[in-house]
Residue, then its C-alpha position, 0 to 999 in steps of 0.5 A: x453490619x454494613x455491606x461491602x462496597x462493590x469491587x471497581x469495573x475492570x476491563x476484561x482480561x485479555x485472554x479473551x480477546x475482548x473489550x467491552x467498549x472497543x470502539x473509542x480506543x481502535x478510533x485513537x488508535x485509527x488517528x496514527x494508522x491514518x498518519x501513517x499511510x497518507x505520508x506514504x502517498x502524499x509526499x510524491x506530490x511535492x517532489x517537484x517544489x523540493x527539487x526547486x528547492x533544494x537544486x537537486x535532479x530527479x534522481x536525487x529527490x526520488x530518495x526521499x521516498x525511497x528512502x523512506x520505502x527502505x526504512x520501513x521494510x527494515x523496521x517492521x518485521x522488528x515489530x512482533x519482537x519489540x510488541x511482545x518485548x515492550x508492550x503494544x501500546x508503549x511501542x504505538x506510543x514510541x512510534x507515534x511520538x517518533x513519527x511526529x518528532x519525524x515530521x516536524x524534522x522534515x519540515x524544517x529540512x535545509x537540504x536534500x540530505x536533511x530531509x533524506x535523514x529525517x524522512x528515515x527517522x519518520x519511517x522507524x515511526x511510520x513502520x511500527x504504527x501499522x502492526x501496532x495498531x492491528x495487533x491492538x485491534x486483535x487483542x482488544x476486539x471480540x472475535x465476533x464483532x472483529x469485522x466491524x472494526x476491521x472496517x473502521x481501520x480499513x477506512x485508514x488504509x485504503x482512503x488515505x492513499x487515495x486521499x493524499x494525492x488530493x490534499x497534497x496537491x492542495x497544499x502544494x499549489x495553495x499553501x506551500x508543500x511544507x505543510x505536507x509535515x507540518x500538519x503531522x505535527x498537531x495531529x500527532x500530538x493529539x493522537x499521543x494525548x488521546x492514546x495515553x488516555x484512552x487506549x488500554x494498556x497490554x502488559x509485556x510478554x516474556x520473551x526470548x533473545x532476539x534473533x540477529x540472524x533472522x533480523x539481518x535476513x529478512x532486512x537485507x531481503x526487504x531493503x535489496x527488493x525494495x531498492x531494486x523496484x524503486x530504482x529499477x526504472x532510473x538503472x534499468x529492470x535488466x541491469x546488473x545492479x537489479x539483477x543482483x539486488x533480486x538475487x540477493x533478496x531471493x537467496x535471504x528471504x530463502x535463507x530467512x524462511x529455513x531458519x525462522x522455522x528451524x529456531x524455536x523463538x524466531x523473529x517472525x512465527x511463520x508456523x502461524x501459516x499452518x491456519x489455513x485461513x491465515x495462510x490463504x488470506x495472506x496470498x489474497x491480501x497479496x494479489x489485492x496488493x498487485x491489483x490496487x498497486x496497478x491501479x494506484x501507480x499507473x493510473x496518474x501516470x496515464x492522467x497526467x502524462x497522456x491526458x495532461x491532468x495536473x496532479x490536484x485534478x489527477x488526485x481529485x478524480x480518484x476520489x469518489x471511488x475512494x469515497x465509495x470504498x469507506x463507505x462500503x468498507x463498515x457495512x462489510x465489515x458487519x455482514x462478515x462478523x454475521x456471514x464470514x468471509x465464504x461469501x462476500x471475499x469471492x464476491x468482491x475479488x469478482x468486483x474487483x476483477x470487473x472493474x479492472x476488467x473495464x479499464x481494457x476499453x481505456x484509450x486516449x480519448x476516454x471521457x473521465x466519468x467512465x473512468x471514475x465509474x469503473x474505479x467505482x466498481x474496482x472499489x466496491x470490491x475492495x471494500x467488500x473483500x479486503x475486511x473479511x480477508x483481513x478478518x479471515x486471516x487473524x480469526x484463528x490466531x491465539x491473541x497472543x500471537x497478535x504482534x506475530x501475525x499483524x507484523x507478517x501481515x505487513x510484511x506481506x504487504x510490503x512484498x506484494x506491493x514489491x512484486x506488484x512493481x515487478x511483475x507490473x513492470x515486466x507486463x507493461x515492458x513485454x507488451x509495450x515491445x510487442x505493440x512498438x514493434x507493431x506499429x513499426x511493422x506497420x509503418x514499414x510496410x509502406x502502403x499507398x494510403x498510408x503513404x498519402x496521408x504521412x505526404x498530406x500531414x508533411x504537406x500541412x506542416x509546410x504551409x504553417x511555415x516549415x521548411x521540408x526538413x522542420x516539416x518531416x522532423x515534427x511530423x516524425x516527433x508527432x508521430x512518436x508520441x501518438x504511438x507512444x500515447x496508443x502504445x501505452x494505452x493498449x498495454x494497459x488494457x492487457x495488463x488490466x485483463x490480465x490480473x482481473x484473470x488472476x483475481x477471478x481465480x483467487x476468488x475461487x480459491x477464496x471459497x476455502x476461508x473459513x471463520x474459524x475459532x480462536x486457538x486457546x492459548x494459556x498465560x494471557x496477560x491482562x489488559x490495563 
């Protein structure tokens, strides 16, 4: 009697949330995540070239970025339901295909309207890629290795925005601006092929009817909020349009929360916030997003507008801290698997706070080495805090709720970025007004030393060949510029200190995080 042939090895059931060899599939998924995140920062570098090619003004070209941001906000909340309905891997594949096609269309756009339309197509794919990757990670990776997996995933999330300006600046300056889109085509095709062959399938799960009211409410809220934050500087933060948008966003969000908590099958399962670590971690991620925005948004403004650097040079100075974050993240992820979040996250947040506090010394003459050093301290904190926080957020979430958890986390990150815009602008406006008033009062006091200094400066301008009227006008312009740059750096210093204090408070709250045990949930589908 012959022995029966051994049964072929099968992948573990998704019920356990485990794959024995998850590293290769995760690396394949990270390719798509890196592309999606990179695209949010690389395009801004090419906007000046698009103005010249399409023959439009600054207000018009800003819609290339605004349309993308708005589409992302509308699509992202749908990812949980779509992943359950059609399968997470299938959603990822379709999203990657849409993103690649959208990139190709953007590369061949012929005017502003076509570019905006194709950017929306691109965003439909990009808005689903990140939640799909996070959901697949939660489903594939054993919970005792989730930190290590998060370190790999986190490199895409934090490295891409920092590399974007440098890579974009190089392509725009030395190749052609259309290559910021063209480069996605071969990478996207390779990523699609690898995902088809190397990423395990997650079959669809039974879903209920689509929550149209919830979808309409969250889409309206995010659309209004993101539009307000995108156009606030152009329309005026106190204008009727911006105030109305913020009001609509707040009312829609309030209705969305009420509605989702009162129906049996919501679009986003807000009841996941009953898990303590999930709730605390999402709050921390929002604050981290605000602190990340504060540096990534205002530091390039300082570099380019105050110090006169180009986009490529400005991006290059932010590259060393980004690379340092990439080195720290895998270490932090593996350390999380051993010790949990209660040590790593508070220490990371304190490092971020320290880096932000160092920026209180920023002046118009600060050495670039000092700025890089301060940013490196902040980046170490980012690497230590981000991945353990994300891992702790899902440590108790049942695997079948992975899609819902990743969708909620991505929405929270978008809200954090948007609130970061509003908060930073309001703080900047407030302290900028105080600083401007202080300098105006100082000049109006008219003491003798000031008057002598003014007369000497005007005399030097006259000596260069200007008449009295032009010398006075030139001095006034120089004085206003000097005051403007000084006020900007002083305001930047104050805002960084405020954020640093908020991070210290969050470090205390992070002590409540725990590396919980995943809740059991019957009826888990297998992973093919």
